[in-house]
N, C-alpha and C positions, 0 to 999 in steps of 0.2 A: 740464282735461285737457291734457297736454302735446302739442304738435304733433309729428308723426312722419312722416318720409318714408322709405319703404323703397327700397333700391337695386334695380337690375335683377336682382341676384343673389338677393335675398331672396324667400322665399315670402310670400304675402299674410297673414302672421300678424296684423298690425294689423287688417286687414279682418275676420278671424275673431273677434278680440277684440271689436271694436265691434259686430259682428252679435250676438254672445252677450250683450253688455251691453244692447243694445236689446231683446233677447228677455225681459229681466226682471231682470237682475242690477244692482242699485244704481241704478235710475232712478226718476223721477216723485217719489218722496218720499225723504227722507233719514232712514233709521232711526237710532236712537241708536247710537253707536259701540260695538262689542263690547268686552268686557274684553280688555286686552292679553294676548297669549299669553305663556307663561313664556319667559324668555330661552333661546336655543339656545346650548348650551355647545359649544365646539370641542374635540374629543378626538382623540388619535392612536390609531389602531386597534392591536390586538395585532400584533406583528411576528414573522414566522417567517423564519429564514435557511435557504433551501432547500439551499444547499451543505452546511451543517452537518447538516441533516436527512438528506440522502442519504448522507453519510459515516458518521454514527453512529446516526441514528434517534432521538437524544435529544430532539429538538424535536417529534416526531410527536404526542405526547400534548398538548403545548401548542397545536398547531394544531387538534387535535380538540376541545380545550376551548374555543378561540375560536370554532370552528364551532358549538358547542353553546350558548355563552353570548352570543355576539355575532351569529353568522351571517355575519360579515365579519372579514377580517384582511388584513394586508399581507404580501407576500413580498419579501424582498431577496435579492441574489445569485441572481437568477432566470435569468440567462443571456441575457436579451434586451438587446442593446447599446443604450446611450443614443443612439449615432449613428443606429442604425436607427429608433428611435422618433422622433427629431428629423426624420429624412428622411420618415417617415410623416406627421408633422404638417405639413411643408411641402407634400407632395403632396395631403394632405387639404384644406388651405387653398385650394390651386389648384382642386381639384375643386369646392368649395363656392362659389368665386368665379364659376363659370360662370353664365350667365344662367338665371333660374328656368325659362324656357320650355325651355331645353336639358335641364335636370335632370329636368323633369316629363314630357318627351316620351315616355319609356318605353324607348328603346333603350340609353341609357347604363347601364353596369354591370348589364345584363340586366333593366332595368326595376325596380330595387330601391329607387328613391327614395321617401321618405316625408317628410311634413311635417305639423306641427300634430297635431290629433286629429280625424279625419273624423267620429267618432261623438259628439263633444262636444255636450252640450245645455246646458251652463252653463260659467262661467269656471273652476270647480273641476275640470273635465275637460279643459281646454285645455293642451297642452304647447307652449311657445314654443321650438321646436327643429325641426331637419331632420336627416335621416339617410339613409345608404345601408346597407341590410340585405342582405348578400351571402352566399349559400351558398358554402362553400369550393370545392365542386366546379365552380362556374362561373367562378372567378377566372382559371383558365388555359384556359377553354373558348373555342372559336372564335366563339361567339355573344355573348360578353361584350364590348361596345363600350366602349372607353376614350377615344374621340374623339381629341383632340389630346394627351391626357395619357399619352404613351407610357411614361413611367417608372412610372406608378401600378401597373400590373399586377405588375411584379417586386417592388416594395416591399410591396404587399399580400400577395403570396405569402410573402415572407420573414417578415413580421409574423405571418401566420396560422400558419406552421410553428413559429415560436418560441413563440407563445402556446399553441399546441396542446401543445407539450412541457411547458410549465408546468402547463396544465390537467390533463394526464394524470398528471404527477408528484403533484400535489396530490390528485387523485381517488383514485389508488391508495393513497396514504398514509392518507387519511381512511377508506377502506374497510378497510384492514388494521388500523386502530385499533379497528374493530368486529369484527375477526376474520373478515372475509369478503373475497372477491375482488370488485373493482368489476365491475358488470354489463357484458356485451358489448353492442355495438350502436352505439357512438359512433365515427365515423371521418370522413375528409375529405369524404365525400358527405353527411353529416348535420349537420355543425356550421356555424356562421355567424360572420361578422365584421361588426360594425356600426360605421360611421364616423359620429360624431355632431358636430353643430355647434349651439351655443346662441347665437343672436345677442343682442346687447345689447337690452334690453327697456325701453321707456319706462314700462311699467306693472308694473315688477318687484315692487312692494309687494304686488300681489294676483294674481300670475301665476306659474305653475310653469314651470320650464324643462322638467321631465319630471314628470308627475303621480305621486303616491304609488302604488307597485306592488310586487309581488314578481316575481322572474324565474321563467319556466316551464321552465327547463332543469335540468340537473344542477348545474352551477356556471358562474360567469361570471368571466373574468379581464379586468380593466379597467386601462387606462392613461389617466390624466387629466392635464391640464396643471395649472399652478399657480394658475389663477384660483379654483379651489374652487367650492363650491356643492352638493356631494354631502352629503346628510343621511340618516341611518338612524334607525329607531325602536329605542331601548334603554331598558328599564325604563319603558315607557309615555311616554317623552319623546323628542323629536327631538334628535339629536346631530349636529353638523356635523363632517365628516371633514376633519382637517387634512392638506392635500396634503404628500406627501413625494417629492422628486424621484427618489430611487433605488429606489422601491418600486412594485410593481404591487398592485392591490387584487383580492382574491378574495372573492366572496360565494356563499353556498349558494343553490341554486334549489329550486323546489317538488319536482322529481323526487327530489332527494337527500334532502329532508326525508321524503318518503314512503318512499323505499327504506331510509332509516336508521331507520324507525319512530319518527320525531320526535326522534331523538337529536340530529341537526343541524337548525338552524333556518333556514328561508327567511324573511328579515326584510324588512318593508316599508321602502322607501327612495324618495327623490325627489331631484330637482335643483331648487334655487331659482334663479329668474331673476336676472340681474345687470343693473343699469341702465346700467353704463358699459363693461363688457368682454365680448367674446364668449369662449366657452369651447369647447374641442375635447376629444374623448375618443375612444378606440377600445376596443371591447368584443369579446371572444371568448366565444361561447356553446357550451358542451359539451352537445350534444343527441344523442339516439338517433334512429334512423329512426322514421317515424310509426307503423309497425306493431310496434315493439318493446314488449313487455309491461313494465310497471313493477311489479315485485314489491316485497317487503319482506324485508330481510335477517334479520329476527327474527320470531318468533311469540310470542304472538298479535299479528297485524297490526291496526293501527287502520284500514287502508284496504282497500277491495275491489280486485280486479284491474282494471287498465285499461291501455290503450296510450297512447303519447305522442300519437298522432293523435287519439284520443278526447279526451284532455285539452285539446289545442289547440282542437278544435272546440267543446267546452263553454265554454272561456274566451271564444271569439269570440261565441258565442251570448249569453252573459251580458252581455258588453260592449254588444252591439247592443241587448239587451232592457232593461238596467238602467243602462247608462252606466258600469259598473264591473266589474272582474274579481272573481269569487268564489273560484275556484281550488280548492285542496285540500279545503275543507269539502264540496264536491260529491261527493267520492270516499271519504268516511269510511264505514265499515261501518254506523255509527250516527250519521247526520247530525243536527244540531240540529233540533228540531221546527219552528222558524220557517223554516228553510231548506226543509224538505219542503213546508211550506204555500205557499211562493212569495210573490211580492208581491201586495198587495191590488189 
């Protein structure tokens, strides 16, 4: 096992890894090696030019098709300047270089710091990453402490505003492709910005940067660096997303899948750990208020009525109880029999 010394800025991810390893993953006896997984092919996601779409609407159906067939696509000419995104990356790096104790203490960025996976019971549940998950309403709030990072507030606000415009443009176009208006309830008090860092990992071959999951929002807008590592499930196989410097990535969340009556797909995705390079990304989550009802734009609906708050609570309960998210199947009008029966 490789030696590894975490810096004062790093969360104790190696300690979590070794603790889970001692709990029963890969110790005492050496089982026969599993068959090698199929090779992961790197693909470029479908690309949508937002300026062309807003001028003529000709690419709207292509975007709807990508949302249906892939659940992911890239947008170019999105109006978020490269200079702003580079400034965000610099400030983000400075933020994550702070001592771990400072980040974990709770006051910084309104106590939004997260690392690893608190509920992990095995290595397959552990995420080798850290993040600040910040509600947009708190960015400019007087209670949001930025410490010595005086420039971070302004940069975060600019990025949030710019990504919000992209998210709303995409959401409205996707809703119009279904012949409906996008549901109300998403605004600056309900949406989130997440700053992610994936440290280099000495156990990268059997560790996730971020465990496989679907997003619980309407949609996510992601800016990633050129390190790569994002993979998504396509045709029952993992596909590696080829980074593109001029593009933002958009993916459909669970709420949009339910609202579209399964026309658009919330697709499982993950981040693989990297043994040599750290990775940064910024994600914008388009979310409604917790009491917002999530209906379906067409009938007959596959899903019963539920609110976003109810959905979030159920996800958290399932993760705590089973170690994984179940998500939308819980809210089907006719859930699978095995789901109704629950775990043994």
